[in-house]
Every structure is written in C-alpha cells, then in structure tokens.
C-alpha positions in Angstrom: 11.6 0.0 69.0 8.2 -0.9 68.7 5.8 0.1 71.4 4.7 -3.1 73.3 0.7 -3.5 73.4 0.4 -6.2 75.5 2.3 -8.1 77.8 1.7 -11.5 80.0 3.6 -12.4 82.7 3.4 -15.8 84.8 0.0 -16.2 83.6 -2.0 -19.2 85.0 -5.3 -20.3 84.8 -7.2 -23.4 85.6 -10.7 -24.4 84.8 -13.2 -25.4 88.0 -12.9 -29.0 88.5 -9.4 -29.6 86.8 -6.8 -31.0 88.0 -4.1 -29.1 86.0 -3.9 -25.4 84.9 -4.9 -25.1 80.7 -2.7 -21.9 81.2 0.3 -22.6 83.4 2.7 -19.8 83.8 2.7 -18.3 80.3 4.9 -15.3 79.6 3.8 -13.8 75.9 4.4 -10.1 74.6 2.6 -8.3 71.4 4.1 -5.4 70.0 3.1 -3.0 68.0 2.9 -3.9 64.2 3.3 -7.6 65.3 1.7 -10.1 63.1 1.5 -13.9 65.1 0.1 -16.9 64.4 -0.8 -19.2 66.8 -1.0 -23.1 66.2 -2.0 -25.7 68.6 -4.3 -28.6 68.9 -7.9 -28.1 70.1 -8.1 -27.9 73.9 -4.9 -26.6 74.3 -6.1 -23.2 76.0 -5.8 -20.9 72.9 -9.4 -19.3 73.2 -8.7 -19.2 77.2 -5.6 -17.1 76.3 -7.6 -14.6 74.5 -10.5 -14.6 76.8 -7.8 -13.9 79.8 -6.7 -10.9 77.3 -9.6 -9.5 76.9 -10.6 -9.8 80.8 -13.4 -12.2 80.2 -11.5 -14.9 82.5 -9.6 -13.9 85.3 -6.1 -15.5 86.3 -5.4 -17.3 89.1 -1.9 -16.0 88.7 0.3 -13.4 86.9 0.0 -10.4 85.3 -1.4 -8.4 82.2 0.2 -5.4 81.5 -2.0 -3.5 78.5 -0.8 -0.2 77.0 1.8 0.4 79.5 -0.5 -0.1 82.3 -1.4 -3.2 84.5 -4.7 -4.2 84.3 -7.1 -6.3 86.8 -10.7 -6.4 87.2 -13.7 -5.0 85.0 -12.7 -1.1 85.0 -8.9 -1.9 83.7 -10.5 -4.4 81.2 -13.1 -1.4 80.2 -10.4 0.4 78.5 -8.5 -2.9 77.1 -11.8 -3.9 75.3 -11.7 -0.1 73.8 -8.6 -1.0 72.0 -8.4 -4.6 71.7 -10.7 -6.4 68.9 -11.9 -10.0 69.6 -13.1 -12.0 67.0 -14.8 -15.0 69.0 -14.5 -18.5 67.4 -18.4 -18.5 67.2 -20.0 -15.7 65.2 -23.3 -16.1 66.6 -21.8 -15.1 70.2 -20.6 -11.7 68.6 -23.7 -10.8 66.5 -26.8 -9.7 68.3 -28.7 -6.9 66.8 -31.4 -7.1 64.1 -29.9 -6.0 60.9 -26.3 -6.2 59.7 -26.0 -2.4 60.2 -27.1 -2.0 63.4 -24.5 -4.6 64.7 -21.7 -3.2 62.6 -22.7 0.6 64.1 -23.1 -0.8 67.6 -19.8 -0.6 68.5 -18.8 3.0 67.1 -21.9 4.4 69.2 -20.7 2.7 72.4 -17.4 4.7 72.0 -19.3 8.1 71.8 -20.0 8.5 68.2 -23.2 9.8 66.7 -25.9 7.6 65.1 -25.6 9.1 61.9 -21.6 9.1 61.8 -21.6 5.2 63.5 -23.7 4.2 60.4 -21.5 5.7 57.9 -18.5 4.0 59.5 -20.3 0.8 59.4 -21.2 1.4 55.7 -17.5 2.0 55.0 -16.4 -1.1 56.6 -19.0 -3.3 55.3 -17.4 -1.8 52.0 -14.1 -2.7 52.5 -15.1 -6.4 53.4 -17.4 -6.8 50.5 -20.5 -6.5 52.1 -22.2 -3.6 50.3 -25.9 -4.5 50.0 -25.6 -6.2 53.7 -26.6 -3.2 55.5 -30.4 -4.2 56.0 -29.8 -8.2 55.8 -31.6 -10.0 58.9 -28.0 -11.1 60.9 -30.0 -14.4 62.2 -30.8 -15.6 58.5 -26.9 -15.0 56.9 -24.7 -18.1 56.4 -22.2 -19.1 58.7 -19.4 -17.8 56.4 -21.7 -14.4 56.2 -21.7 -13.7 59.8 -18.1 -14.6 60.2 -17.3 -11.7 58.0 -20.1 -9.3 59.4 -18.6 -10.4 62.9 -15.4 -8.9 61.8 -17.1 -5.8 60.8 -18.3 -5.1 64.4 -14.5 -5.4 65.5 -12.8 -3.3 62.5 -15.6 -0.8 62.9 -14.1 0.1 66.6 -10.7 1.0 64.8 -8.8 -1.4 67.3 -5.0 -1.1 68.2 -4.5 -4.6 68.5 -6.9 -7.8 66.7 -7.5 -11.3 68.4 -8.7 -13.5 65.9 -10.0 -17.0 66.8 -10.3 -19.0 63.8 -11.2 -16.4 61.6 -11.5 -18.6 58.1 -14.3 -21.2 59.5 -17.0 -21.7 57.2 -15.4 -19.0 54.5 -16.2 -19.9 51.0 -12.7 -19.3 48.6 -13.7 -15.8 47.3 -14.4 -14.7 51.1 -11.1 -16.4 52.0 -9.2 -14.5 49.8 -11.1 -11.2 50.6 -10.3 -11.8 54.1 -6.5 -12.1 53.5 -6.2 -8.9 51.4 -8.0 -7.1 54.2 -5.5 -8.3 56.6 -2.5 -7.7 54.3 -3.5 -4.4 54.1 -4.3 -3.4 57.8 -1.3 -2.2 59.9 -3.1 -3.3 62.8 -1.3 -5.7 65.0 -2.7 -9.1 65.5 -2.6 -12.6 66.9 -4.6 -15.1 64.7 -5.4 -18.4 65.8 -6.1 -21.1 63.3 -5.2 -24.5 61.9 -4.9 -23.2 58.3 -1.6 -23.2 57.6 -1.7 -21.6 54.3 -3.7 -18.5 55.7 -1.2 -17.9 58.5 1.4 -18.1 55.7 -0.4 -15.0 54.3 -1.5 -13.1 57.2 1.2 -13.6 59.8 5.2 -13.2 60.0 5.7 -15.7 62.8 4.3 -18.8 64.7 4.2 -19.6 68.3 2.4 -22.7 69.6 0.8 -23.4 73.1 2.6 -26.1 74.7 1.3 -27.5 78.3 0.2 -23.9 78.9 2.9 -22.2 77.7 3.6 -20.0 74.7 6.8 -21.5 72.6 8.3 -20.1 69.2 7.6 -22.8 66.7 11.2 -22.7 65.2 10.3 -25.8 62.8 7.8 -24.2 61.2 9.2 -21.8 58.6 7.0 -18.9 56.7 7.9 -17.4 53.9 6.0 -15.4 51.5 6.7 -17.0 47.8 6.0 -20.4 49.2 4.3 -22.2 51.8 4.8 -23.7 55.5 7.5 -26.6 55.6 6.6 -29.3 58.3 9.8 -29.7 60.4 8.1 -28.4 63.6 5.7 -30.0 66.1 2.4 -29.3 64.3 0.9 -31.0 61.3 0.9 -29.4 57.9 -2.4 -28.9 55.7 -3.0 -27.3 52.4 -6.0 -26.6 50.3 
C-alpha cells in the first residue's frame, strides 16, 4: 500500500470579506506515486488549496497531515516546504535572483548544500529541462515561457517528494510544452497538477478531480487514457490544441 504523503480533512477557508468559504469542509489525500489532475473554473479555489497545503494560508477549520504528522503554524510547515515543491501560477512570484543559475541554486543551498555542489545540481536540473546555456541569463529578461521553465527548475532542484504545479503550461511554446511533458512522464515524484489543458493532463496525470463548491470530487465523467484523448462526458469543458 502506497505511503500517504498529505491528507486534508474538513479543510475550510474563507477570504476576509467573503460571505461563503472558497474551501468548504474539503477532504483530499495524495499518496506516494500519485499523479492527479485538478480542474475547475477560475475562482473556484484551486490555487487557494495549494497555498493551504503549503501553509501560506491558514485554514479556519480542518486538519492537514503531511508525511505522517499533523502540521500547523510556521514551524510545522517549514518541513513541509522542504519536501513539497510548489510551482506558482505566476513565475515572477518565484524568481528573485539576478541570474538563472543563482535562482536555481538558491533552494539547494538553503537546504544546506555547499555552493559548489548546489551550482552543480542547478546545472544538472537546467540541462534536464533543456535550459543549458541559460545559467548566466538575466532572469527578469526571460520570456514568459522561459521564466516558467526556470521556475520549475528551482522547484525540481530541491528534490521534492511531492510537486504542486499550478498551470505549468502557461506561456510555453510547443517545443517547451513537449519537453515539460517528457520531464514529468519520466519523473516518479507524486504530483497534483492544476490545468485547463486537458491534452496536457491526459499525458501527465492518471486521474482527474474537480473542485466543486469548495470540495474535491472525482470527475467520473472525464476519462483519461494514454492512447487517445479526454472524452467529454463530465461537467468540465473539453479542449484540444
């Protein structure tokens, strides 16, 4: 039986000033090796859910268990952030160092890796993502798609046990899209992927969930299979590129 990496029980979160909670008694579990797609309309709370899982927001009710321990407060989530990699929806929220190499090496160094080893790790990850030669590029001068891939590199360089990817294909051209698919297909790291791109989800996830009225539900009407495409039988729209 696969190890449970994270479990959310009865999670509730309401933004200040809102009448209704965006996350409302939500239950959700992610097992080792899981590959889950999360689909729902904009504003339904998908990104909020990821921020709750990382301790960036504090729920008004409910319990978060990560790696076998109940976690709450900054001290508890510090360890979670060492083992869970969050790709933010906006790459500019993730990148802050002057050069690409410094950005990607920052995480490993923050985990205690020496400067030389961290930079070597960063180069390896950049190579895996097809970004060799980007090491000395100025981060803020990159294109949107390039920033997206560098932001992913900063996450992968931490060797996480779980990936939370928030709209990872935003701004990617077709070649970079294909490279991202190949990287994720080769990875054994558990992941939860927020995306509106059904063709992408078909290639990198094994199951789909929806967020409906603040709760996670299996979307039984959407069927993923490896040699075809997503069939439109469920409650969510169907798109192809």
